[in-house]
C-alpha positions as CSV (number, residue, x, y, z in Angstrom):
1,M,0.0,0.0,0.0
2,L,0.9,3.6,-0.2
3,S,2.4,5.4,2.8
4,D,1.0,8.7,4.0
5,S,3.7,10.7,2.3
6,N,3.0,8.9,-1.0
7,K,-0.7,9.5,-0.7
8,I,-0.1,13.2,-0.2
9,I,2.2,13.4,-3.2
10,H,-0.3,11.4,-5.3
11,R,-3.1,13.8,-4.2
12,K,-1.0,16.8,-5.1
13,K,-0.2,15.3,-8.6
14,M,-3.9,14.7,-9.1
15,L,-4.8,18.2,-8.0
16,V,-2.2,19.7,-10.3
17,S,-3.4,17.6,-13.2
18,F,-7.0,18.6,-12.5
19,L,-6.1,22.3,-12.4
20,I,-4.1,22.0,-15.6
21,F,-7.0,20.3,-17.5
22,T,-9.5,22.7,-16.0
23,G,-7.4,25.7,-17.1
24,I,-7.1,24.3,-20.6
25,F,-10.9,23.7,-20.8
26,A,-11.6,27.1,-19.4
27,F,-9.3,28.7,-22.0
28,L,-10.8,26.8,-24.9
29,F,-14.4,27.6,-23.7
30,G,-13.5,31.3,-23.3
31,R,-12.0,31.3,-26.9
32,L,-15.2,29.7,-28.2
33,V,-17.4,32.3,-26.5
34,Y,-15.1,35.1,-27.8
35,L,-15.3,33.8,-31.4
36,C,-19.1,33.1,-31.3
37,V,-20.1,36.3,-29.6
38,W,-17.7,39.1,-30.2
39,Q,-16.3,38.0,-33.6
40,A,-19.6,36.7,-35.1
41,D,-20.0,39.7,-37.4
42,H,-16.5,39.4,-38.8
43,Y,-17.0,35.7,-39.6
44,A,-20.5,36.3,-41.0
45,A,-19.0,38.9,-43.4
46,M,-16.3,36.4,-44.4
47,A,-18.9,33.8,-45.2
48,T,-20.9,36.2,-47.3
49,D,-17.8,37.1,-49.3
50,L,-17.3,33.4,-50.1
51,H,-20.8,33.3,-51.8
52,E,-19.9,36.1,-54.2
53,R,-16.7,36.0,-56.1
54,E,-15.3,37.0,-59.4
55,R,-12.5,35.2,-61.0
56,S,-10.8,35.1,-64.4
57,I,-10.1,31.7,-65.9
58,K,-7.6,31.7,-68.7
59,A,-8.4,29.7,-71.8
60,A,-6.2,26.6,-71.8
61,R,-6.1,25.8,-75.5
62,G,-4.7,27.7,-78.5
63,R,-6.1,28.3,-81.9
64,I,-7.3,25.4,-84.0
65,L,-6.4,25.7,-87.7
66,D,-7.3,23.7,-90.8
67,C,-4.7,22.5,-93.3
68,N,-5.0,25.9,-95.1
69,G,-4.3,27.9,-92.0
70,K,-7.9,29.0,-91.6
71,V,-9.0,29.5,-88.0
72,L,-11.6,26.9,-87.0
73,A,-11.7,27.7,-83.3
74,D,-10.2,30.5,-81.3
75,N,-9.9,31.5,-77.7
76,K,-12.6,33.7,-76.5
77,T,-13.1,35.3,-73.1
78,V,-16.7,34.8,-71.8
79,C,-18.5,35.7,-68.7
80,T,-20.3,33.0,-66.7
81,V,-22.9,33.6,-64.0
82,S,-23.5,30.8,-61.6
83,V,-26.5,30.5,-59.2
84,I,-26.3,28.3,-56.2
85,Y,-29.9,27.2,-55.5
86,N,-29.5,26.6,-51.7
87,Q,-28.2,30.1,-51.1
88,I,-31.0,32.1,-52.8
89,E,-33.3,33.8,-50.3
90,D,-35.6,35.6,-52.7
91,R,-35.9,33.7,-56.0
92,E,-38.2,36.2,-57.6
93,E,-35.8,39.1,-57.0
94,V,-32.9,37.0,-58.4
95,I,-34.9,36.1,-61.5
96,Q,-35.9,39.7,-62.1
97,V,-32.3,41.0,-61.7
98,L,-30.7,38.3,-63.8
99,S,-33.3,38.6,-66.6
100,R,-32.9,42.4,-66.7
101,E,-29.1,42.5,-66.4
102,L,-28.4,39.6,-68.8
103,E,-31.2,40.6,-71.2
104,L,-32.8,37.1,-71.0
105,T,-36.4,36.2,-70.8
106,D,-38.0,35.6,-67.3
107,E,-39.0,32.1,-68.3
108,Y,-35.5,31.1,-69.4
109,V,-33.9,32.4,-66.2
110,R,-36.7,31.0,-64.0
111,K,-36.2,27.5,-65.5
112,R,-32.5,27.8,-64.7
113,V,-32.8,29.3,-61.2
114,E,-35.5,26.9,-60.0
115,K,-33.7,23.8,-61.2
116,Y,-32.5,22.2,-58.1
117,S,-28.8,21.3,-58.4
118,S,-25.7,22.3,-56.5
119,M,-24.9,25.0,-59.0
120,E,-26.4,26.1,-62.3
121,R,-24.7,28.2,-65.0
122,I,-26.8,30.8,-66.7
């Protein structure tokens, strides 16, 4: 069995271990509260920025020529608008804005916007 001095040392080790783990838990819980309460607006803005992005994708291929040197296919820069169905709050507003700005019919845009998929190109 353990002697009295060994029991005291064992209890002190257990107390120190308990205090260390309690301190780590308190720190992590405090950090979680800080991020969820005081930094919530910052992270919400960052999440919103992820939903809307513009990027330029370079065309990977070159010109395609026939045997006479006539161009059959050439690189062309195009704009693509993508709609993510799950992230649309007001579908009617999105349909109206897209049809007006892209000069497309409401029916065409509605068919594309209301099609449920992870992403739809218009």
